[in-house]
C-alpha positions as CSV (number, residue, x, y, z in Angstrom):
1,X,56.3,12.6,-0.4
2,X,56.1,9.0,0.8
3,X,52.9,9.9,2.7
4,X,51.5,11.7,-0.2
5,X,52.2,8.7,-2.5
6,X,50.6,6.4,0.0
7,X,47.5,8.6,0.1
8,X,47.3,8.7,-3.8
9,X,47.7,4.9,-4.0
10,X,45.0,4.5,-1.3
11,X,42.3,6.4,-3.2
12,X,39.6,4.6,-5.1
13,X,40.5,6.1,-8.4
14,X,43.8,4.2,-8.5
15,X,42.3,0.7,-8.0
16,X,39.0,1.3,-9.7
17,X,38.3,-1.6,-12.1
18,X,36.0,-1.8,-15.1
19,X,33.9,-4.1,-13.1
20,X,33.5,-1.6,-10.3
21,X,32.7,1.1,-12.9
22,X,29.9,-1.1,-14.4
23,X,28.4,-1.8,-11.0
24,X,28.5,1.9,-10.1
25,X,26.6,2.6,-13.2
26,X,24.1,-0.1,-12.4
27,X,23.6,1.4,-8.9
28,X,22.9,4.8,-10.4
29,X,20.4,3.2,-12.8
30,X,18.6,1.6,-9.9
31,X,18.4,4.9,-8.1
32,X,17.2,6.7,-11.3
33,X,14.5,4.1,-12.0
34,X,13.3,4.4,-8.4
35,X,13.1,8.2,-8.4
36,X,12.1,9.0,-11.9
37,X,10.0,6.0,-12.8
38,X,8.8,5.2,-9.3
39,X,9.8,1.5,-9.7
40,X,9.7,0.1,-6.1
41,X,11.6,3.1,-4.6
42,X,11.5,1.7,-1.1
43,X,13.7,-1.2,-2.4
44,X,15.7,0.2,-5.3
45,X,16.9,3.4,-3.5
46,X,18.6,1.4,-0.6
47,X,19.8,-1.3,-3.0
48,X,21.1,1.1,-5.6
49,X,23.0,3.2,-3.0
50,X,24.3,-0.1,-1.4
51,X,25.7,-1.0,-4.8
52,X,27.6,2.2,-4.9
53,X,29.0,1.6,-1.4
54,X,29.9,-2.0,-2.2
55,X,31.9,-1.1,-5.3
56,X,34.2,1.6,-3.9
57,X,37.6,-0.2,-4.3
58,X,38.9,-1.5,-0.9
59,X,42.0,-0.3,0.8
60,X,44.5,-3.0,1.8
61,X,44.5,-3.7,5.5
62,X,41.2,-1.9,6.1
63,X,38.0,-3.9,7.0
64,X,35.4,-2.1,4.9
65,X,33.2,-4.4,2.8
66,X,30.5,-7.0,3.8
67,X,33.1,-9.7,3.1
68,X,35.8,-8.3,5.5
69,X,35.8,-9.7,9.1
70,X,35.2,-7.0,11.6
71,X,33.7,-4.4,9.2
72,X,30.5,-2.6,10.2
73,X,28.9,-3.6,6.9
74,X,29.6,-7.2,7.7
75,X,27.6,-6.9,10.9
76,X,24.7,-5.3,9.1
77,X,24.9,-8.0,6.4
78,X,24.7,-10.7,9.0
79,X,20.9,-10.3,9.1
80,X,20.9,-11.2,5.4
81,X,23.4,-14.0,5.4
82,X,21.8,-15.7,8.4
83,X,18.2,-15.2,7.1
84,X,17.2,-12.9,10.0
85,X,15.7,-10.0,8.0
86,X,13.2,-12.0,5.9
87,X,11.0,-13.3,8.7
88,X,10.9,-9.7,10.2
89,X,9.7,-8.5,6.7
90,X,7.1,-11.2,6.7
91,X,5.9,-10.1,10.1
92,X,5.3,-6.6,8.8
93,X,3.7,-7.8,5.6
94,X,1.3,-9.9,7.7
95,X,0.4,-6.9,9.8
96,X,-0.6,-4.9,6.8
97,X,-2.2,-7.6,4.7
98,X,-6.0,-8.0,4.4
99,X,-6.9,-11.6,3.5
100,X,-10.6,-10.8,3.1
101,X,-10.4,-10.9,-0.7
102,X,-9.0,-14.4,-0.6
103,X,-11.4,-15.6,2.0
104,X,-14.4,-14.2,0.1
105,X,-13.5,-16.1,-3.0
106,X,-11.4,-19.2,-2.0
107,X,-11.1,-20.6,-5.5
108,X,-8.8,-17.7,-6.5
109,X,-6.2,-19.3,-4.1
110,X,-5.6,-21.8,-6.9
111,X,-4.3,-19.1,-9.1
112,X,-1.7,-18.2,-6.5
113,X,-0.7,-21.9,-6.3
114,X,-0.6,-22.2,-10.1
115,X,1.8,-19.2,-10.4
116,X,4.4,-21.2,-8.3
117,X,5.0,-23.4,-11.4
118,X,7.7,-21.0,-12.3
119,X,9.7,-22.0,-9.3
120,X,9.8,-25.7,-10.1
121,X,10.3,-25.4,-13.9
122,X,13.2,-23.0,-13.3
123,X,14.7,-25.5,-10.9
124,X,14.7,-28.1,-13.6
125,X,16.3,-25.7,-16.0
126,X,19.0,-24.7,-13.6
127,X,19.8,-28.4,-13.0
128,X,20.1,-28.9,-16.8
129,X,22.6,-26.0,-16.9
130,X,24.9,-27.6,-14.4
131,X,23.9,-26.0,-11.1
132,X,23.8,-28.2,-8.0
133,X,20.4,-29.1,-6.6
134,X,20.8,-26.6,-3.8
135,X,21.8,-23.8,-6.2
136,X,19.0,-24.7,-8.5
137,X,16.4,-24.6,-5.7
138,X,17.7,-21.2,-4.6
139,X,17.6,-19.8,-8.1
140,X,14.1,-21.3,-8.8
141,X,12.5,-19.4,-5.9
142,X,13.1,-16.1,-7.8
143,X,10.0,-17.1,-9.8
144,X,7.9,-16.5,-6.7
145,X,8.7,-12.7,-7.1
146,X,9.2,-12.6,-3.3
147,X,12.6,-11.0,-2.3
148,X,12.5,-12.0,1.4
149,X,11.7,-15.6,0.5
150,X,14.5,-15.7,-2.1
151,X,17.0,-14.3,0.4
152,X,15.9,-16.7,3.2
153,X,16.1,-19.8,1.0
154,X,19.4,-18.9,-0.7
155,X,21.0,-18.2,2.7
156,X,20.1,-21.8,3.6
157,X,20.9,-23.6,0.4
158,X,23.4,-21.5,-1.6
159,X,24.8,-18.6,0.5
160,X,27.6,-18.0,-2.1
161,X,24.8,-17.0,-4.6
162,X,23.0,-14.8,-2.1
163,X,23.9,-11.5,-3.6
164,X,23.0,-12.4,-7.2
165,X,19.8,-14.1,-6.3
166,X,18.7,-11.2,-4.0
167,X,19.4,-8.5,-6.7
168,X,17.7,-10.6,-9.4
169,X,14.6,-11.2,-7.2
170,X,14.2,-7.5,-6.2
171,X,15.0,-6.3,-9.7
172,X,12.2,-8.3,-11.2
173,X,9.8,-7.3,-8.4
174,X,10.5,-3.7,-9.3
175,X,10.0,-4.3,-13.0
176,X,6.6,-5.9,-12.6
177,X,4.9,-3.0,-14.4
178,X,7.3,-3.6,-17.4
179,X,7.5,-7.4,-17.5
180,X,3.9,-8.5,-16.8
181,X,1.6,-6.4,-19.2
182,X,3.0,-7.8,-22.5
183,X,2.6,-11.4,-21.2
184,X,-0.9,-10.6,-20.0
185,X,-1.9,-9.2,-23.3
186,X,-0.3,-12.0,-25.3
187,X,-2.1,-14.8,-23.4
188,X,-5.6,-13.2,-23.2
189,X,-8.1,-11.9,-25.8
190,X,-9.8,-8.6,-25.4
191,X,-13.1,-10.4,-24.7
192,X,-11.4,-12.1,-21.7
193,X,-9.9,-8.9,-20.5
194,X,-13.3,-7.3,-20.4
195,X,-14.8,-10.0,-18.1
196,X,-16.4,-8.4,-15.0
197,X,-16.3,-10.4,-11.8
198,X,-19.0,-10.3,-9.1
199,X,-18.2,-8.1,-6.0
200,X,-16.5,-10.1,-3.2
201,X,-18.7,-11.0,-0.2
202,X,-18.2,-9.5,3.2
203,X,-16.0,-11.5,5.5
204,X,-16.7,-11.6,9.2
205,X,-14.3,-10.7,12.0
206,X,-14.5,-14.3,13.2
207,X,-13.3,-15.6,9.9
208,X,-10.4,-13.1,9.7
209,X,-9.3,-14.0,13.3
210,X,-9.6,-17.8,12.8
211,X,-7.8,-17.8,9.4
212,X,-4.2,-16.9,10.5
213,X,-4.3,-19.6,13.2
214,X,-5.8,-22.3,11.1
215,X,-3.8,-21.5,8.0
216,X,-0.5,-21.5,9.9
217,X,-1.2,-24.9,11.4
218,X,-2.1,-26.4,8.0
219,X,0.8,-24.8,6.1
220,X,3.4,-25.6,8.8
221,X,2.3,-29.2,8.9
222,X,2.5,-29.5,5.1
223,X,5.9,-27.9,4.9
224,X,7.7,-27.5,8.3
225,X,10.5,-25.7,6.5
226,X,8.2,-22.8,5.9
227,X,7.4,-22.4,9.6
228,X,9.5,-19.4,10.2
229,X,8.3,-17.3,7.3
230,X,4.7,-18.5,7.4
231,X,4.6,-18.2,11.2
232,X,5.8,-14.6,11.2
233,X,3.3,-13.8,8.3
234,X,0.3,-15.1,10.1
235,X,1.4,-13.8,13.5
236,X,1.6,-10.3,12.0
237,X,-1.9,-10.8,10.5
238,X,-3.3,-12.0,13.8
239,X,-1.9,-8.8,15.5
240,X,-3.9,-6.8,12.9
241,X,-7.1,-8.7,12.8
242,X,-7.5,-9.4,16.6
243,X,-8.1,-5.6,17.1
244,X,-6.6,-5.9,20.6
245,X,-2.9,-5.5,19.7
246,X,-3.1,-2.4,17.6
247,X,0.1,-0.9,19.0
248,X,2.0,-4.1,18.1
249,X,0.5,-4.3,14.6
250,X,1.2,-0.6,13.9
251,X,4.8,-1.0,15.0
252,X,5.2,-4.2,12.8
253,X,3.7,-2.6,9.7
254,X,5.4,0.8,10.0
255,X,8.5,1.4,12.0
256,X,9.9,-2.1,12.1
257,X,9.3,-3.1,8.5
258,X,10.8,0.3,7.4
259,X,13.9,-0.2,9.5
260,X,14.4,-3.8,8.3
261,X,13.8,-2.8,4.6
262,X,16.5,-0.2,4.8
263,X,19.0,-2.5,6.4
264,X,18.2,-5.4,4.1
265,X,18.2,-3.4,0.8
266,X,21.3,-1.5,1.7
267,X,23.3,-4.5,2.8
268,X,22.2,-6.6,-0.2
269,X,23.3,-3.8,-2.5
270,X,26.6,-3.5,-0.7
271,X,27.3,-7.3,-1.3
272,X,27.4,-6.8,-5.1
273,X,31.1,-6.0,-5.4
274,X,32.2,-6.6,-9.0
275,X,34.6,-9.4,-8.2
276,X,31.7,-11.3,-6.5
277,X,28.9,-10.3,-8.7
278,X,30.1,-9.9,-12.3
279,X,30.5,-13.5,-13.1
280,X,29.1,-15.8,-15.8
281,X,27.1,-17.6,-13.1
282,X,25.4,-14.3,-12.1
283,X,24.4,-13.7,-15.7
284,X,22.8,-17.2,-15.9
285,X,21.0,-16.5,-12.6
286,X,19.5,-13.3,-14.0
287,X,18.4,-15.1,-17.2
288,X,16.9,-17.9,-15.3
289,X,15.2,-15.5,-12.9
290,X,13.6,-13.6,-15.8
291,X,12.4,-16.9,-17.3
292,X,11.1,-18.0,-13.9
293,X,9.1,-14.8,-13.4
294,X,7.6,-15.0,-16.9
295,X,6.6,-18.6,-16.4
296,X,5.0,-17.8,-13.1
297,X,3.0,-15.0,-14.7
298,X,1.9,-17.2,-17.6
299,X,1.1,-20.1,-15.2
300,X,-1.4,-18.0,-13.3
301,X,-3.1,-16.6,-16.4
302,X,-3.3,-20.0,-18.2
303,X,-4.7,-21.7,-15.1
304,X,-7.4,-19.0,-14.8
305,X,-8.4,-19.8,-18.5
306,X,-8.5,-23.5,-17.6
307,X,-10.7,-22.8,-14.6
308,X,-13.1,-20.9,-16.8
309,X,-13.8,-24.1,-18.8
310,X,-15.7,-25.3,-15.7
311,X,-17.0,-22.2,-14.0
312,X,-20.4,-20.6,-14.6
313,X,-19.1,-17.2,-13.2
314,X,-16.0,-16.6,-15.2
315,X,-12.7,-15.3,-13.8
316,X,-11.0,-12.5,-15.7
317,X,-7.7,-14.3,-16.7
318,X,-5.7,-11.1,-16.0
319,X,-6.3,-11.8,-12.3
320,X,-4.1,-15.0,-12.6
321,X,-1.0,-12.8,-13.3
322,X,-1.3,-11.5,-9.7
323,X,-0.4,-15.0,-8.4
324,X,3.2,-14.0,-8.2
325,X,4.1,-12.6,-4.7
326,X,4.9,-9.0,-5.6
327,X,2.4,-7.5,-3.2
328,X,0.6,-5.3,-4.1
329,X,2.4,-4.3,-7.4
330,X,1.2,-7.2,-9.5
331,X,-2.4,-6.8,-8.3
332,X,-2.1,-3.1,-9.2
333,X,-0.8,-4.0,-12.7
334,X,-3.7,-6.4,-13.2
335,X,-6.1,-3.6,-12.3
336,X,-4.4,-1.0,-14.6
337,X,-4.4,-3.4,-17.6
338,X,-8.0,-4.2,-17.0
339,X,-8.9,-0.5,-16.8
340,X,-7.3,0.3,-20.1
341,X,-9.8,-2.1,-21.7
342,X,-12.7,-1.0,-19.6
343,X,-12.4,2.0,-17.2
344,X,-15.3,0.7,-15.2
345,X,-13.9,-2.7,-14.5
346,X,-12.3,-2.8,-11.0
347,X,-10.1,-5.8,-10.6
348,X,-7.9,-4.7,-7.7
349,X,-9.7,-6.5,-4.9
350,X,-10.1,-9.7,-7.0
351,X,-6.4,-9.6,-7.9
352,X,-5.4,-9.3,-4.2
353,X,-6.7,-12.8,-3.6
354,X,-4.2,-14.7,-5.7
355,X,-1.6,-12.0,-4.8
356,X,-1.6,-12.7,-1.1
357,X,-2.1,-16.5,-1.7
358,X,1.0,-16.3,-3.9
359,X,3.0,-15.0,-0.8
360,X,1.8,-18.0,1.1
361,X,2.5,-20.3,-1.9
362,X,6.1,-19.1,-2.4
363,X,6.9,-19.5,1.3
364,X,5.5,-23.0,1.3
365,X,7.5,-23.7,-1.9
366,X,10.6,-22.4,-0.2
367,X,9.9,-24.7,2.8
368,X,9.4,-27.7,0.5
369,X,12.7,-27.0,-1.3
370,X,14.6,-26.5,1.9
371,X,13.2,-29.8,3.3
372,X,14.1,-31.7,0.1
373,X,17.4,-30.2,-0.7
374,X,19.0,-29.5,2.6
375,X,22.3,-31.3,3.0
């Protein structure tokens, strides 16, 4: 009977808290959105299931969670807490990214830069709410809509907020098709949404090969703190564009990035135990993250409208919304919104220019914040 009583007391049902139950429901919602709505399934399925794993009540004396020394999950989570997984993700992104759209129309790079305004305005807002400068910097990077960058910077500046920031960043990346269209329609007229842009010019192989080398040197010199992320991004792109390292490029953009995405998503989800995650601070982070994402979207659109005041060949302002780094979802949303107004208007390739430049911009922004705010 004593053994039976010990078994009963060791089950999760006995020590399940309301907080655990709420997080279990959230995990199921993530999985449901991924499967039924197709919202970033490659991210939300691992994260959602990780949330379920992370909120099974622990057993005293057993090392099970990401916060217990010696547990298997802690070793997997090490790649998140030490910022190892994000650069590997960037390597894979670089190996699958085509910068031709950006190179063919360089002025669209400014839209990717303009969208980063959300990072710095949110930083100011977080400071006003009482967060430390390091915490505010880590929260602000959510506006870049780049999950790996948010994880990397928060692991350096505010590791105690890592779980909340990672979940917020990936949640808003997954909800791009929900969040962005209302903002895009609110800030543009139908006439602006109907603007057709000239087809991008053809970019030579020489340009595509020189770009990752030259761009890395410039970006790393401007913000040395971005060297790891930017370096892996452009290294992956060089593997792709050189055409002599196809095996390495294929590994980086397929097997490797898939493995790292599984480990990162699952371990981030497993870090969201209720006692660490359901706090007033986490709610503020989610609110500030949403504000940051909306400001970033609006910043890209409004800057495109500003540029049109001086351009003969007008930019469709919808393209500015792709300045956030959610590749390629935000570019796809821009294309879909444009096609609802004019089925013959193809904006995808134009939107990819600020989209990929937004990836670079958010990484540089993270590097600047790390340099300025590091203790």
